[in-house]
C-alpha positions as YAML, in Angstrom:
chain: A
units: angstrom
residues:
- id: 1
  name: MET
  ca: [-3.43, -82.11, -34.52]
- id: 2
  name: ASN
  ca: [-0.98, -79.33, -35.03]
- id: 3
  name: ASN
  ca: [0.53, -78.59, -31.25]
- id: 4
  name: LYS
  ca: [2.98, -75.69, -32.45]
- id: 5
  name: GLN
  ca: [2.35, -72.86, -30.43]
- id: 6
  name: GLN
  ca: [0.03, -70.11, -31.48]
- id: 7
  name: TRP
  ca: [1.36, -66.72, -31.28]
- id: 8
  name: LEU
  ca: [-0.69, -63.16, -31.53]
- id: 9
  name: TYR
  ca: [1.52, -60.12, -31.84]
- id: 10
  name: ILE
  ca: [0.51, -56.74, -30.87]
- id: 11
  name: CYS
  ca: [2.06, -53.57, -32.59]
- id: 12
  name: SER
  ca: [1.67, -50.13, -31.13]
- id: 13
  name: ASP
  ca: [3.12, -46.64, -31.75]
- id: 14
  name: SER
  ca: [1.97, -46.27, -27.46]
- id: 15
  name: VAL
  ca: [2.00, -49.09, -24.82]
- id: 16
  name: GLY
  ca: [0.08, -51.26, -26.29]
- id: 17
  name: GLU
  ca: [-2.26, -52.01, -23.85]
- id: 18
  name: THR
  ca: [-5.35, -51.52, -25.37]
- id: 19
  name: ALA
  ca: [-4.32, -54.00, -27.98]
- id: 20
  name: GLU
  ca: [-3.91, -56.25, -25.48]
- id: 21
  name: ALA
  ca: [-6.68, -55.80, -23.17]
- id: 22
  name: VAL
  ca: [-8.79, -56.66, -26.84]
- id: 23
  name: ALA
  ca: [-6.67, -59.54, -27.56]
- id: 24
  name: ARG
  ca: [-6.99, -61.02, -24.26]
- id: 25
  name: ALA
  ca: [-10.98, -60.52, -24.27]
- id: 26
  name: THR
  ca: [-10.94, -62.31, -27.66]
- id: 27
  name: LEU
  ca: [-9.02, -65.63, -26.44]
- id: 28
  name: ARG
  ca: [-11.52, -65.87, -23.13]
- id: 29
  name: GLN
  ca: [-14.24, -66.89, -25.96]
- id: 30
  name: PHE
  ca: [-12.03, -69.61, -26.83]
- id: 31
  name: ALA
  ca: [-12.06, -72.12, -24.22]
- id: 32
  name: GLY
  ca: [-8.78, -74.13, -23.76]
- id: 33
  name: ALA
  ca: [-6.96, -72.00, -26.38]
- id: 34
  name: GLY
  ca: [-3.57, -71.72, -25.39]
- id: 35
  name: ALA
  ca: [-2.49, -68.75, -27.88]
- id: 36
  name: ARG
  ca: [0.11, -65.90, -26.11]
- id: 37
  name: ILE
  ca: [0.81, -62.57, -26.47]
- id: 38
  name: LYS
  ca: [3.32, -60.73, -27.31]
- id: 39
  name: ARG
  ca: [3.52, -57.27, -26.95]
- id: 40
  name: PHE
  ca: [5.66, -54.50, -28.79]
- id: 41
  name: GLY
  ca: [5.16, -50.86, -27.98]
- id: 42
  name: GLN
  ca: [6.47, -47.20, -28.20]
- id: 43
  name: ILE
  ca: [6.89, -48.24, -32.29]
- id: 44
  name: ARG
  ca: [8.51, -45.63, -34.41]
- id: 45
  name: GLN
  ca: [10.40, -46.90, -36.88]
- id: 46
  name: GLU
  ca: [8.93, -48.72, -39.81]
- id: 47
  name: ASP
  ca: [12.36, -51.22, -39.56]
- id: 48
  name: GLU
  ca: [10.61, -52.45, -36.43]
- id: 49
  name: ILE
  ca: [7.45, -53.11, -38.08]
- id: 50
  name: ARG
  ca: [9.44, -55.11, -40.78]
- id: 51
  name: LYS
  ca: [10.75, -57.23, -38.03]
- id: 52
  name: ILE
  ca: [7.99, -58.09, -35.84]
- id: 53
  name: MET
  ca: [5.85, -58.65, -38.93]
- id: 54
  name: GLU
  ca: [8.60, -61.71, -40.40]
- id: 55
  name: GLU
  ca: [8.82, -63.06, -36.66]
- id: 56
  name: ALA
  ca: [5.08, -63.29, -36.78]
- id: 57
  name: ALA
  ca: [5.03, -65.33, -40.15]
- id: 58
  name: ALA
  ca: [7.43, -67.34, -38.98]
- id: 59
  name: GLU
  ca: [5.86, -68.36, -36.10]
- id: 60
  name: GLY
  ca: [2.52, -68.94, -38.29]
- id: 61
  name: GLY
  ca: [0.62, -66.05, -35.95]
- id: 62
  name: PHE
  ca: [-1.07, -63.11, -36.79]
- id: 63
  name: VAL
  ca: [-0.81, -59.04, -35.90]
- id: 64
  name: ALA
  ca: [-3.36, -56.79, -34.35]
- id: 65
  name: TYR
  ca: [-2.02, -52.94, -33.70]
- id: 66
  name: THR
  ca: [-3.09, -50.25, -32.20]
- id: 67
  name: LEU
  ca: [-0.87, -47.15, -34.42]
- id: 68
  name: VAL
  ca: [-2.12, -44.03, -35.39]
- id: 69
  name: LEU
  ca: [0.90, -42.89, -37.11]
- id: 70
  name: PRO
  ca: [0.42, -43.11, -41.06]
- id: 71
  name: GLU
  ca: [3.83, -44.19, -42.35]
- id: 72
  name: LEU
  ca: [3.78, -47.17, -39.81]
- id: 73
  name: ARG
  ca: [-0.37, -48.07, -40.65]
- id: 74
  name: GLU
  ca: [1.09, -48.01, -44.41]
- id: 75
  name: MET
  ca: [4.44, -50.13, -43.41]
- id: 76
  name: ILE
  ca: [2.07, -52.74, -41.87]
- id: 77
  name: LYS
  ca: [-0.42, -52.99, -44.26]
- id: 78
  name: ALA
  ca: [2.31, -53.34, -46.97]
- id: 79
  name: GLU
  ca: [4.16, -56.07, -45.08]
- id: 80
  name: SER
  ca: [0.90, -57.87, -44.29]
- id: 81
  name: ILE
  ca: [0.35, -58.32, -48.46]
- id: 82
  name: ARG
  ca: [3.91, -59.14, -48.52]
- id: 83
  name: LEU
  ca: [4.34, -61.95, -46.08]
- id: 84
  name: GLY
  ca: [0.75, -63.22, -46.18]
- id: 85
  name: ILE
  ca: [0.29, -62.58, -42.76]
- id: 86
  name: ARG
  ca: [-3.33, -61.56, -40.79]
- id: 87
  name: THR
  ca: [-3.70, -58.26, -39.32]
- id: 88
  name: VAL
  ca: [-6.13, -56.64, -37.11]
- id: 89
  name: ASP
  ca: [-6.55, -53.06, -37.08]
- id: 90
  name: ILE
  ca: [-7.81, -52.14, -33.79]
- id: 91
  name: LEU
  ca: [-8.21, -48.34, -33.83]
- id: 92
  name: GLY
  ca: [-8.70, -47.48, -37.55]
- id: 93
  name: PRO
  ca: [-12.11, -48.49, -37.81]
- id: 94
  name: MET
  ca: [-13.24, -46.31, -35.14]
- id: 95
  name: MET
  ca: [-10.87, -43.36, -36.20]
- id: 96
  name: GLN
  ca: [-12.24, -43.76, -39.79]
- id: 97
  name: ALA
  ca: [-16.17, -44.13, -38.00]
- id: 98
  name: PHE
  ca: [-15.87, -40.50, -36.22]
- id: 99
  name: MET
  ca: [-14.25, -39.13, -39.37]
- id: 100
  name: ASP
  ca: [-17.23, -39.76, -41.78]
- id: 101
  name: THR
  ca: [-19.75, -39.39, -38.87]
- id: 102
  name: PHE
  ca: [-18.43, -36.11, -37.31]
- id: 103
  name: GLY
  ca: [-15.90, -34.63, -39.80]
- id: 104
  name: ASN
  ca: [-13.31, -34.43, -37.12]
- id: 105
  name: ILE
  ca: [-10.09, -35.01, -37.91]
- id: 106
  name: PRO
  ca: [-7.32, -37.09, -36.04]
- id: 107
  name: SER
  ca: [-4.30, -35.44, -34.17]
- id: 108
  name: GLN
  ca: [-2.54, -38.77, -35.19]
- id: 109
  name: GLN
  ca: [-0.26, -38.25, -32.08]
- id: 110
  name: ALA
  ca: [0.76, -41.56, -30.37]
- id: 111
  name: GLY
  ca: [0.32, -41.95, -26.72]
- id: 112
  name: LEU
  ca: [-2.60, -39.77, -26.35]
- id: 113
  name: LEU
  ca: [-4.06, -42.29, -24.53]
- id: 114
  name: HIS
  ca: [-1.87, -42.30, -21.68]
- id: 115
  name: GLY
  ca: [-0.78, -38.66, -21.86]
- id: 116
  name: LEU
  ca: [0.31, -37.05, -18.64]
- id: 117
  name: ASP
  ca: [-2.92, -35.64, -18.08]
- id: 118
  name: GLU
  ca: [-5.64, -34.77, -15.30]
- id: 119
  name: GLU
  ca: [-7.37, -38.58, -15.98]
- id: 120
  name: TYR
  ca: [-3.60, -40.18, -15.77]
- id: 121
  name: PHE
  ca: [-2.69, -38.69, -12.54]
- id: 122
  name: ARG
  ca: [-6.00, -39.88, -11.30]
- id: 123
  name: ARG
  ca: [-5.34, -43.36, -12.42]
- id: 124
  name: VAL
  ca: [-2.10, -42.96, -10.59]
- id: 125
  name: GLU
  ca: [-3.63, -41.65, -7.14]
- id: 126
  name: ALA
  ca: [-6.54, -44.44, -7.05]
- id: 127
  name: MET
  ca: [-3.78, -46.69, -7.67]
- id: 128
  name: GLU
  ca: [-1.36, -45.77, -4.72]
- id: 129
  name: PHE
  ca: [-5.30, -45.59, -2.86]
- id: 130
  name: ALA
  ca: [-6.19, -49.10, -3.71]
- id: 131
  name: VAL
  ca: [-2.52, -50.57, -2.18]
- id: 132
  name: LYS
  ca: [-2.76, -48.23, 1.03]
- id: 133
  name: TYR
  ca: [-6.25, -49.43, 2.22]
- id: 134
  name: ASP
  ca: [-6.12, -52.93, 0.72]
- id: 135
  name: ASP
  ca: [-7.65, -56.01, 3.05]
- id: 136
  name: GLY
  ca: [-8.68, -53.51, 5.83]
- id: 137
  name: LYS
  ca: [-5.31, -52.16, 6.95]
- id: 138
  name: ASP
  ca: [-6.65, -49.08, 7.51]
- id: 139
  name: ALA
  ca: [-10.03, -48.36, 8.50]
- id: 140
  name: SER
  ca: [-10.22, -44.23, 7.77]
- id: 141
  name: GLY
  ca: [-9.96, -45.14, 4.09]
- id: 142
  name: LEU
  ca: [-13.19, -46.35, 4.08]
- id: 143
  name: LEU
  ca: [-14.94, -42.92, 3.84]
- id: 144
  name: LEU
  ca: [-12.51, -41.58, 1.89]
- id: 145
  name: ALA
  ca: [-13.07, -44.00, -0.95]
- id: 146
  name: ASP
  ca: [-15.14, -43.68, -4.00]
- id: 147
  name: VAL
  ca: [-16.44, -46.83, -3.42]
- id: 148
  name: VAL
  ca: [-16.16, -49.92, -0.38]
- id: 149
  name: LEU
  ca: [-15.49, -53.50, -1.16]
- id: 150
  name: VAL
  ca: [-17.02, -55.69, 1.23]
- id: 151
  name: GLY
  ca: [-16.78, -59.67, 0.98]
- id: 152
  name: VAL
  ca: [-15.14, -63.08, 2.72]
- id: 153
  name: SER
  ca: [-11.72, -64.21, 1.42]
- id: 154
  name: ARG
  ca: [-11.55, -65.32, -2.05]
- id: 155
  name: THR
  ca: [-14.26, -62.80, -3.32]
- id: 156
  name: SER
  ca: [-11.68, -61.19, -5.52]
- id: 157
  name: LYS
  ca: [-11.48, -57.49, -3.52]
- id: 158
  name: THR
  ca: [-8.44, -56.66, -4.18]
- id: 159
  name: PRO
  ca: [-8.14, -57.91, -7.82]
- id: 160
  name: LEU
  ca: [-11.25, -55.68, -7.89]
- id: 161
  name: SER
  ca: [-9.81, -52.95, -6.69]
- id: 162
  name: ILE
  ca: [-7.15, -52.60, -8.29]
- id: 163
  name: PHE
  ca: [-9.27, -53.02, -11.66]
- id: 164
  name: LEU
  ca: [-11.11, -50.13, -10.36]
- id: 165
  name: ALA
  ca: [-8.15, -48.03, -9.82]
- id: 166
  name: HIS
  ca: [-7.45, -48.31, -13.49]
- id: 167
  name: LYS
  ca: [-10.30, -46.45, -13.91]
- id: 168
  name: GLY
  ca: [-9.30, -44.17, -11.63]
- id: 169
  name: ILE
  ca: [-11.61, -45.05, -9.06]
- id: 170
  name: LYS
  ca: [-10.44, -44.87, -5.10]
- id: 171
  name: ALA
  ca: [-11.46, -48.63, -4.29]
- id: 172
  name: ALA
  ca: [-10.93, -49.62, 0.02]
- id: 173
  name: ASN
  ca: [-11.68, -53.30, 0.52]
- id: 174
  name: LEU
  ca: [-12.48, -54.89, 4.11]
- id: 175
  name: PRO
  ca: [-12.50, -58.42, 4.24]
- id: 176
  name: VAL
  ca: [-15.07, -60.24, 6.59]
- id: 177
  name: MET
  ca: [-14.97, -62.98, 9.35]
- id: 178
  name: PRO
  ca: [-17.54, -63.67, 11.56]
- id: 179
  name: GLU
  ca: [-14.75, -63.46, 14.92]
- id: 180
  name: VAL
  ca: [-13.98, -59.73, 13.73]
- id: 181
  name: LYS
  ca: [-15.85, -56.94, 14.23]
- id: 182
  name: PRO
  ca: [-16.38, -54.52, 11.65]
- id: 183
  name: PRO
  ca: [-15.03, -50.90, 11.97]
- id: 184
  name: ALA
  ca: [-17.31, -48.41, 12.99]
- id: 185
  name: GLU
  ca: [-16.15, -46.60, 9.85]
- id: 186
  name: LEU
  ca: [-18.59, -48.92, 7.76]
- id: 187
  name: PHE
  ca: [-21.43, -47.76, 9.14]
- id: 188
  name: LEU
  ca: [-20.44, -44.06, 8.33]
- id: 189
  name: VAL
  ca: [-20.17, -44.62, 4.55]
- id: 190
  name: ASP
  ca: [-23.34, -44.01, 2.26]
- id: 191
  name: ARG
  ca: [-24.58, -47.32, 1.63]
- id: 192
  name: LYS
  ca: [-24.81, -46.43, -2.24]
- id: 193
  name: ARG
  ca: [-20.68, -46.43, -2.14]
- id: 194
  name: ILE
  ca: [-20.76, -49.79, -0.53]
- id: 195
  name: PHE
  ca: [-20.91, -53.43, -2.40]
- id: 196
  name: GLY
  ca: [-21.32, -56.64, -0.91]
- id: 197
  name: LEU
  ca: [-19.39, -59.44, -2.93]
- id: 198
  name: THR
  ca: [-20.94, -62.90, -2.52]
- id: 199
  name: MET
  ca: [-20.54, -66.56, -4.10]
- id: 200
  name: ASP
  ca: [-22.37, -69.62, -4.49]
- id: 201
  name: ALA
  ca: [-20.92, -71.88, -1.74]
- id: 202
  name: GLY
  ca: [-19.63, -74.62, -3.64]
- id: 203
  name: HIS
  ca: [-17.64, -72.45, -5.91]
- id: 204
  name: MET
  ca: [-16.19, -70.93, -2.94]
- id: 205
  name: HIS
  ca: [-15.06, -73.99, -1.28]
- id: 206
  name: HIS
  ca: [-13.53, -75.34, -4.47]
- id: 207
  name: ILE
  ca: [-11.87, -72.29, -5.13]
- id: 208
  name: ARG
  ca: [-10.44, -72.20, -1.13]
- id: 209
  name: THR
  ca: [-9.29, -75.88, -1.60]
- id: 210
  name: GLU
  ca: [-7.23, -75.28, -4.73]
- id: 211
  name: ARG
  ca: [-5.68, -71.89, -3.24]
- id: 212
  name: LEU
  ca: [-4.75, -73.84, -0.10]
- id: 213
  name: LYS
  ca: [-3.05, -76.60, -3.00]
- id: 214
  name: ALA
  ca: [-1.21, -74.13, -4.78]
- id: 215
  name: VAL
  ca: [0.64, -72.79, -1.41]
- id: 216
  name: GLY
  ca: [1.40, -76.18, -0.44]
- id: 217
  name: LEU
  ca: [-0.70, -76.18, 2.78]
- id: 218
  name: PRO
  ca: [-3.81, -79.32, 2.86]
- id: 219
  name: GLY
  ca: [-6.77, -79.24, 1.64]
- id: 220
  name: GLY
  ca: [-8.53, -80.54, 4.55]
- id: 221
  name: SER
  ca: [-7.69, -77.10, 6.56]
- id: 222
  name: ARG
  ca: [-11.05, -75.58, 8.10]
- id: 223
  name: TYR
  ca: [-10.58, -72.60, 5.76]
- id: 224
  name: ALA
  ca: [-11.82, -74.06, 3.11]
- id: 225
  name: SER
  ca: [-13.93, -76.56, 4.52]
- id: 226
  name: PRO
  ca: [-17.87, -76.36, 3.51]
- id: 227
  name: GLU
  ca: [-18.73, -75.75, 7.17]
- id: 228
  name: ARG
  ca: [-16.69, -72.83, 7.39]
- id: 229
  name: VAL
  ca: [-17.41, -71.58, 3.89]
- id: 230
  name: LYS
  ca: [-20.87, -71.67, 4.63]
- id: 231
  name: GLU
  ca: [-20.68, -69.75, 7.63]
- id: 232
  name: GLU
  ca: [-18.70, -67.07, 6.95]
- id: 233
  name: LEU
  ca: [-21.40, -66.65, 4.05]
- id: 234
  name: GLY
  ca: [-24.03, -66.60, 6.57]
- id: 235
  name: TYR
  ca: [-22.34, -63.83, 8.39]
- id: 236
  name: SER
  ca: [-21.39, -61.33, 5.71]
- id: 237
  name: GLY
  ca: [-24.87, -61.72, 4.60]
- id: 238
  name: GLY
  ca: [-26.30, -60.37, 7.43]
- id: 239
  name: LEU
  ca: [-23.96, -57.79, 7.61]
- id: 240
  name: MET
  ca: [-24.51, -56.62, 4.24]
- id: 241
  name: SER
  ca: [-28.39, -57.14, 5.12]
- id: 242
  name: ARG
  ca: [-27.89, -54.82, 8.00]
- id: 243
  name: LEU
  ca: [-25.61, -51.92, 5.65]
- id: 244
  name: GLY
  ca: [-28.39, -52.09, 3.16]
- id: 245
  name: CYS
  ca: [-25.55, -52.39, 0.54]
- id: 246
  name: ARG
  ca: [-26.19, -53.74, -3.22]
- id: 247
  name: VAL
  ca: [-25.01, -57.53, -3.13]
- id: 248
  name: VAL
  ca: [-22.96, -58.52, -6.28]
- id: 249
  name: ASP
  ca: [-22.76, -62.55, -6.37]
- id: 250
  name: VAL
  ca: [-19.22, -62.89, -8.18]
- id: 251
  name: THR
  ca: [-19.49, -66.68, -8.93]
- id: 252
  name: SER
  ca: [-19.49, -66.88, -12.06]
- id: 253
  name: LYS
  ca: [-18.74, -62.65, -13.60]
- id: 254
  name: ALA
  ca: [-15.04, -61.98, -14.72]
- id: 255
  name: ILE
  ca: [-13.32, -59.03, -12.63]
- id: 256
  name: GLU
  ca: [-14.28, -56.65, -15.51]
- id: 257
  name: GLU
  ca: [-17.80, -57.58, -15.40]
- id: 258
  name: THR
  ca: [-18.06, -56.91, -11.39]
- id: 259
  name: ALA
  ca: [-15.84, -53.85, -12.30]
- id: 260
  name: GLY
  ca: [-18.61, -52.74, -14.96]
- id: 261
  name: LEU
  ca: [-21.71, -52.94, -12.78]
- id: 262
  name: ILE
  ca: [-20.24, -50.90, -9.92]
- id: 263
  name: MET
  ca: [-18.98, -48.30, -12.39]
- id: 264
  name: GLU
  ca: [-22.72, -48.27, -13.76]
- id: 265
  name: ALA
  ca: [-24.14, -47.75, -10.07]
- id: 266
  name: ILE
  ca: [-22.18, -45.02, -9.09]
- id: 267
  name: GLY
  ca: [-22.62, -43.13, -12.57]
- id: 268
  name: ARG
  ca: [-19.11, -43.88, -13.79]
- id: 269
  name: GLN
  ca: [-18.34, -44.79, -17.54]
- id: 270
  name: PRO
  ca: [-17.23, -48.30, -17.67]
...
């Protein structure tokens, strides 16, 4: 068995987030895959391409790229042939299909995806919003949010808020506990903007137990006990019924999948 570290190289003339997102989505389909990703962004010179390709060849990896500048695309193709490395063009087929179908010509300008346009500033504002109104810090944010997430601890409220922020959606989240009365603002929010996050009790027990181990606390804490988990989930379920909100079971869902469901529900493009 070959135990050599596997490498996937990302090349982009922008920041490379698009290619990395595709790469990580692919890796999740290969259970136990130990491949690591190395990203190179803002590539402008052919010499940069040559060095990256030679490193990939030496490591026995392959290269995925989002290059829109013609000279860089040609360079990576030439180096692929010279070094015998497999490459994956992530943007090319889509751009070609667009040209063939609609007759448009691409601008061939790198970094347009992350340009300082209205969408960019909307994402920045949403990110700042998610941080400010995370974990019920300020109940006034519930009335300002595009989306309000409610649920017990460990239902991925915060990472989901951050993911939605990257899509330009202002998300506030509120932890639910039997001992803490929900703020009055919660009941003033349009129920169509509230999403209750729930999880299988057994899975929740496992996650909380592992979380306690990770921070060096005893696994037998009440926080992770099956009784406490069932109590909290029962209480949150009752609250969600009172709110009349949509409930999403996140037991076996990735953050991206849950976000997709929410965005579809509020009429936003995933």
